[in-house]
Each structure stands twice: as structure tokens, then as C-alpha cells.
N, C-alpha and C positions, 0 to 999 in steps of 0.2 A: 415125560414133558420136560422142557428146560425151565431154568429158574426164572426165565422172562415170562413164562406162561402161567407160572404157579399163582401169582397174584395180580393178574392183568387188569388195571383199572382205567387204562388210558389208551388211546389209539397210538401206537408206536410209530407207524409211518408217520413221517413229517417232522418226527423229532431230529433226525438226522440227514444229512445226504453224504454218501460215501464216495470218496475218490480212492485212487489207489496209488501207493508208492512203494518203493522197495527200500527196507531198511535191515541192519543187522541186528542179532540179539546182543544186548549189551548190558550192563549194570550202570547205575546213575549216581550222581551227585546233585544235591538240590542247590539253592541258592546259596547256602552256608559254605559252599565250596570255595567262593572268592575270598572268604576269610580263615582259610586253614584246613577246611574239611578236605579229605581226600578220597579218591576213588577206586573202585576196583577195575582191574583190567577189564577190556572187553573181549568175551570168549570168541575164539575163532571158528565160527559158524558159518554156516552158509545163508546166503540172503535169502529173505524169506518176503512174499508179497505181503502187505499188510495194508488194512483200510485207514484211513485217516477220518476222525470224526469231525463233522462240520456243522454245529448246531444251528437250527433255523428258528430265528425268533427269540432266542433266548435272552434272559435278562440278568442271570447270575454273573456276579464280578468274574471275570477272568474265563469266561467259556470261550471254547475255541483258541486261547492263547497257549502256544507252544514254548514251553521253557527249553532252553538250550541246554542238554546234558554235556558234562564233563567225563571223558573216558581216559583210561590210562593207556600207556603202551602194552603191547602184547607180551614184551620180554620180562615183565615183572613177575617175581617168585611167589608162591603160595604163602611162604614165611612173610613176605613183606605186605601181603595183602591182609593177612591175618592180623599182623601188628596194627596196620592202618586202622583196620576194622575195630580194633580195641580202642586206639586213640580218637577216633571219630565217633564213638558210640553216643548216641542222644536218643531224643524222642520226637517222634512225628504226629502230629495233630491232623487227623484226617477231616475233623470238622470244618478246619480253616484252610488246611492244605500247606502247613508249614512246619518246617523242622526247628528244633531248639538243641543246640549243641553246646560245648564249652566255647568260651567261659560263662557266657549268660545261664547256662543251665545251672551250675552250681549256685549262683546268686538267686535265680529263681525257685530253686528248692529251698534253700535256707529261708527264702521270704516266705515259704508256706505252699510254693507251687501253683498248682492249677485252682484249688479252693481259695487261695488268697488273691493272687495276682491274675488268674484266669490264663486262657491258652494264648499263644502267639498269634499275632495279627499281620506279620509279615515275616519275611526273612531278614536277617542282618543286612543293613544297607549302609553306604557311606554317604553322609549328608554333607554336601560341599560347604553349606554356610557355616557349619560348626566345625568341620573337619573332624567329625567323631563317627564311629559305626554305631548305628543305633538299632535297636529292634523293639518293636511294639508289642505290648501285650493287652488284654481287655483292660487290665487296671492300672498299669504303669508302662511307661517307655524307659529302657534301660540304654546307656550309652558308655562307649569306651574308646578312648584314644587308641589308634591303631598302631602306634609304636609301642604301647605297653602290652604287657603280658599278664597273665592271670587274672583274679578277680579284684584284687585291691583297688584297682583304679576305676571299677565300673561305678557309674553314678545314675540317680534316676534324672529324668528331664521334666522341668517345670511344665505344668499343665496349662499356665497361662491365666491370666486375670479373668477373662471372661469365663471359663469353665470353673475355677475357683469360687467366683462370686455368684455363679449359678447354683452352687451348694452350700452357701452360708448365707445368713441374714446380715444386716447392718450391724444389728447388736452383737452377734457373735463375732463380726470383725473389730469391733472396737477394741483399742488396745487397753491391756491392763498394766498394773504397775509391778506385779510380782505373784508369787505364789501365796495363796491364802494359807493362814497359819494351820499347823498340823498336817500338811501335806507332805509327808516324808519322801513320797516317790515323784513330787513335782519337780519340774526344771522349768526355769523361764527363760525366754528367749529375747534379749534386749532388741535384736535386730529387727524382730517383726512386731514386738511387743505381745507375745502370747505364750503361753505355759502348755506343757503335755503332763499328764499326771495319770494315776491309777491305771486302770487296765490298758489304755491308750500308750501309756509310758512303758509298761510293762512289754507290750506288743512291739512298739517303736524301738527299744533297745536292743530286744532279742531277734528282731527279724531285719534288720539293715540298718535302723538309724537314720541319721541326717544324710548319708551318703545315697540310701535308696529313696526315702521317702521325703526327705527335705525337713525344713523348719515348719513349725505350726504357723498356720495364717490366720486361725480363729480359734475361739474356744469350742468345747463341746457343746453341741446342741441338740436336744431331743426333740424327735419328730416321730409321734406314734411310738412303735415297739423298737426303734432304732435311734441311736445318738450318734451325731455326724461330727467330725473334725476334719477340717480342710488343711492339708499340708502341702508345701510348694510342688510336690511332684505326686501327690496320690490324694484321693479323696477315701477316709477310712471310716467305715461304719460299724458300729458297735450294736450287736444284737442284746438288747436289754433282757431277752427271754433266756439265751443260755451262755451269754458272755463272749460269744465269738466275734473276731474282727476280720472283715473282709474289705478289700479295696474296691471302690465303687467301679462299675464297668463303663469306663468313659471312651475307651479307645475307638469304638466305632464311630462315637459321636465326633473325635477329632479327626478320624479318616475322611468323614465327610465334610467337615468344615474346611479342612485343608487340600482338599480336592485330591487326596493320596489314592482312591480306588483304583484308578488306572495305573498307577505307578507299579512298575514290574516287579518291585519287592513285595508288593502287597497282593500279587495275583498267587493263586495255588501253584506250588512247587513239587516236583516230585521229591519222595523221601530220599535222604542222603544215604548213599550205599544201597538204594533200592535195588530190587532184583526184576529184572524184564521178563515178562511172560505173555503168553497170547491167549486171548479168550478162545475156549472150546466150547462153542454153544452155537448150533446152527441157528437158533431162533433169536440170538442175541443174548447180552448179559446185562441186567439193570446195574447200574453204579447208583448206590444209595447214600442218604444222608447219615445213615446210621447202621449199625450191625443188626439189622432186622428187617423182615419182609414188611413190617408196618412202617417202617421209614420211607420217607419219599423218594421217588426216583429223579435222579438229576439228568441222567441221560441214558441212552441204550447203546450198549457198545456191542457192535457187530462182530461175527465171528473173526478170528485171526486179529482182532484190534490189539495193540500193545498195552498191557497194564503194567505199571511199575508199582510192585508191591513193597511194603514195609519188610526189610530184610529179616528173615527168621521167623515171620508171623506164622502163627498156625490157628486152627480152630474152624469153626465153621463160616466164619466172616473174616475177610482179609482186608485191611485197610491199604489205599494205596492212591495212586494217581493215573489219569489217562486224559492226555490232550487238553489240558487246561483245566479239568476237574479233578477234584478230590473226594474220597468217600469211600465206601466198603463194597465188596461185591463176595457174592457166595463161592468158596474157595473150590468147591465141586466141579466148577465150570471153567477152571482155569488149567 
């Protein structure tokens, strides 16, 4: 029995409509390619008939949207390919369908990675109004001037007054005159009239400081088991139970408020340097939201559908992308 039949809990007919087109096998670069990521060359293989997935009645953002891959010339050498692969190494998040590569990757890791800032909600994109390249995460948006190199110029993007005020009370936003006596770790910001001290100061100093999180816009405020302090670029939450600090997951709210869901940079993208393969399951292969048969099915991929897998991924479940969807498939059917 195929994977599609192992845990069948929905009618699969009607999920998709298949039309046929001809493509070549190839390797892919995601949206980050426009900002320096490089691609592998396209293997010289014969054309193969391949079904195109057309969701019917789907509501997921990005369903059926085709990302245009970038391929390299046939004449590139193996050495060049290996060198580019090393330079372009990064992470792919099948949950959101987005890539994270340098230089944003290094800043994200220093700030605490997924546990602190969450996963990327977009590919890097050029924002015409600011002239900057931005990438949004669940907890913060990072930006860089396209003429700069490295991580030193990367900055956080302000969350805006409406979002900031939504996570702070009028009392916590009231300006103070300076640090209270005896707070050795305290720093006062006269520009905003607020302080950062204690565990917030330790975190702020070690994880990116003013460049990433901005200056404080409120004093810490305790709500239940969490103490919250609002900064220009992020909302930080301190767990009073274990002392951990994380950024509030405000990204999805900002995407909705600014109408960014249909922006191409926010649609699922193929993994950078992904490996193209074809589904080998006559009954179809489920693309799932997680690496488990308990995870929801996003779409049923027909036999010979092209699946772009994360390069080098191994194991029972492989993360990747197929025709506007990202998720995991069972490796035995590729």
C-alpha cells in the first residue's frame, strides 16, 4: 500500500486537478537567490512528462503559486558547484516554506534562533519605500542596505506604534527620569524616557542590543506568569518561571495588517539549492504539514509530480516544496 493509503482520512479526489506539461530535471534556488545565493547547474537529462498540481478550493496562502527557479549554465564544473554550495549554506523551514541564508542567518542565530525570534515568514525582499532588503520572522523583521556586506549593518525594523501600544499599558509607557538606585545593570535611554535592566538588559546586550531590538518604549510590566517589555523593534517576554526571554510572535499579525500575504516574497518558496525529484507512488503522495502521518495533509501529489527536496536531507521524512506548497513527504516514495 502506498503512503497515501496508509492513513487515509479524507477523499483525495477533488483535492487536485492534474494537467500535464514537460519539464527537465534540475536543481533550484529559492527567493534568496536574488540577493547572492547561487544555484547548482541543471543536469543534462531527458525531458520527462510531469503533472502540475492545481488545488481546487484551497485557502492556504500560496497554494498553486509557482516560484520561478533559477538554474546555472551546463558548463559549470563540479568544483564550482561545491564551492557555491558551501557559500550558500543555510536553513529551510518547511513549516513556512522559506529560506534563511547569510547574512541574516548569522544575526538570527546570535539572537537565539528559532527559540527566540521564530522562523522566517518571508524570503529576503527589496522594499522600495526604504531602499532596504528585509526579511520578516515571527518575532522581528531584519533589514540591510543592499550596498553593505556582512552583518554589521543589519538592523531591526520598528514594529510601529499600534503594535507597540497593543502590548503595553499607559502606565508602563509613562516616561521615567532614570534608573532606580542600586540597579547596576540598568541603562537609561533619554530619547525614549525608559530603562532596560536586570535579565532584560543581559539578554538585550548579548543578543543584538539596540541594532536588533531597538530602544525600550516601556518599562517591564508583569502579566500573569510573564513580564513584558516593549522595544522599538520587538516585544520581549520574560518567563517568571524559568527566566527565559523570547520575542512575541507578532509577524503574522503584521503580515495581515499590511496585506502582505499575497506578496511573492511571503509565498512558499523552493529550498535554496534544492534537489529536484519525482514522486514515485501510483496512488499519490501526501505533502504534510509535519514529519508524521499524524500531521495534516496539505495536498496529494500525483505520481511523477516534481518535489524539490532540501539538499542532503535524509531520514523517513524529507522537507521540501511542490508547486506553491511546502511541507514533508515520506522519503520511500521519492
